[in-house]
N, C-alpha and C positions, 0 to 999 in steps of 0.2 A: 504494500500500500504506500503511495507517495505521500509526502508531507501534507499537501493540500487536502487530499482525501481523508487523511487521518484527522486533520483539524475538523472537517465537517462531521465526520463520524463521532468525534468526541462531543461536539456541540449537540448533535442529535441524541446521543446517549444520555447526556446530562439532562436534556429537556424531558426525555421519556421518564426519567426517575423523579420528576417534579411536576406531575400532571396537576393542572389547576382548572378552574371554571373558564371555559372559552366564552360562553354566553349563557344566560339563564332567563327564565320567565316566571314571574311571581303571579300566580292565579288566585291567591287568597283574596277574598272579598270582591272578585270579579263577578258580574251577574250572569255570565255565560253567553248572553246575546250581544256582547260588545262587538263593534265592527272589527277590532283587532286588539292584540295585546302586545305592546312594545317590549323589547328586551329590557330586563331590569339591570343587568350588569354585563359587561363584556371585558375580555382581557385587553391588555395594551396591544395596539396594532390590529384590533378586530372591532367591527361594528355589527351588532346583532340586527337581524332582520325582524320585522314585525311578525307575530304569529297571526295568520289570517286563515280564512276559509275560501274555497273556490266560489266563483260567482253563482253557480247553480245551487249552492246550499242555502238553507234558510236558518238564520240565527234563532236559537232557542234559549230560554232562560234555564239556568242550572248553576246554582251558587258555587263559587270558588273554581271556576273552570272557563273554558271556551267550548261552546256546544253548538250542534247543528242537526237539522233534519234534512230530508231530501236526498239521502245517499243512494247512489247507484253502483252496481258492482263493476266499476271500470275506473280508469285513471282520470276521468273528468271530475270526480268528486274527491276532494282532499282538504286536509289541513296542511298549511305550509309554514315553515319556520327555518331558521338557519343563521348564517352570518356572512359578512364580507371581510376579506383579509387585505390589509394594506399592501401596496406594492413593495417588493423586496422581502416579504415574509411569507411563510407557509404555516399551515396548521397540521399537526399530527394528532388525530383524535384518539381518545381512549374509550369513553362511554357516553351513552345517552341515558339519563335517569328521568323516568316519566311514569305517569299513571294514566290509565284510560278507563272508560266505562261506557257501556251501551245500554239502551233500554231493551226490553225483551224483543222488540221487533227491529231494533237497530242492527248495524253490521256485526256479524259474528266473527268474520275473518278479515283482517286488514294487514297490509304490508307497509314497510318503511322503505322508501325509495329516495335517491338523491340525484342531483343534477350532474354529477360527475360522469354518469353513463346515460344521461338523458332519461333518467327515471325508469330504466329498463330492468334492473336487477332488484329483487326483493331482498333487502338486507336483514329483515327480521319480520316474523309473523306474530301479530297480536291475535290471540284466540280468546274472544270474549264469551263468557258463560253467564247467561242470565243477566242480572243487573249488578253483578259483583264488580268491584273495582279491581283492576289488574295493575299491580306494580311491576315495572320492568326496568332492569338494568341491562342495557344492550351493549355488547362488545362491538365497538367500531374501530378497533385498533388496526384493522387492515386498511383504513382510509388515511393515507399519509400524503404529505406534500400538497395539501389542498390550498389553492390560491384563488384570488378573485372572489366572486359571489358563489357561495355554496348553499344551495337550497335543498331542504328535505321535505318530503311529503308523506302523509299517511293516507292511504286509499283502500277501499274495500277490494278484496281479491276473490270474493265468491258471493253467491246470492243467498248464503246461509245467514239467518238471523241469529241473534244471541240466544234465543230460546229454541234453536234448532229448527225453527220454521223457515219461512221465506222472508227475506229482507223486504221491509215495507218503507215506502217513501216517508211515512210519518214517524218511523223509528229514529231515535237520536243516538249520537255518539259524541263523547266529550273527551277533552284532554284536561287532566287535573294534576295536582301536585302529588309527588311520591310520599307515601306514609309508611314509616318503618315500625309502627306500633306505638310510638310515643311522640314523634316529631314529623312535621311536614317539611318536605324539601322542594324548592322550586324546580320546575322542569329545567334541565341543564345538560349542556355538552361539556365534557371534561377532556383535557388533552394538553398539548403544549404549543406555543407559538415560537418559531425559531426563524433565523434568517434563511431566505431561500437558498437553495444549493449554489446558484450563481453568485449570490452575494457573499455566502460563506467562503466560496473559492477565492473571490476577490480579496476578502479580508485576509485569508491565508497567504495569498501571494504578496499582499502589502506587508504582512508581517515578516515573510521571508526576505523581502527586499530590504526592510529596515534592519534585520539581523545581519545581512551581508554587508550593508553599508557600515554598520558599527564595526564589523570584523575588519573591513577594508581600512 
């Protein structure tokens, strides 16, 4: 491994050992039918995208959440959220921490998709059962070197309703905060923000030049 590559590998390894909140959403005291929920916090060099619903969905009231009805089993119905990364930096994700809930006739099976592959690959399946809340800690560590605008969507992937019947347009689905039995945690992406590979390489080269000049 050359010195520049070693420098970048060291930076990436150090970042992986210090995962932090990339962006988060506080849904406590939200009415459910709000137009959107802005990101509450974001890491340095990251801007959170608003949490929104697709235009074909209908806002519905549901405390401490963002909620909707009108779901169809296709990619046209979705909740959207994510973040934008400043130029010169990339994000290596760790986890998405989230809670979800359907009404009995709401979506039973939903997938998590992202813009990196034009929303084509299901990264995680939410299996809703009845009206129970589903807490999910989703491993996203395979998503590295994310730059620019990174959007995630949650969409139904079948016509099954949460009560094992058929999905109804009147059925609801909501995103809520994760509950560990004693505390609620905002919806959040965790990971690290590091200099982009090209930037790290330039920093490494600049360092090598400085060392050589001192030696000279």
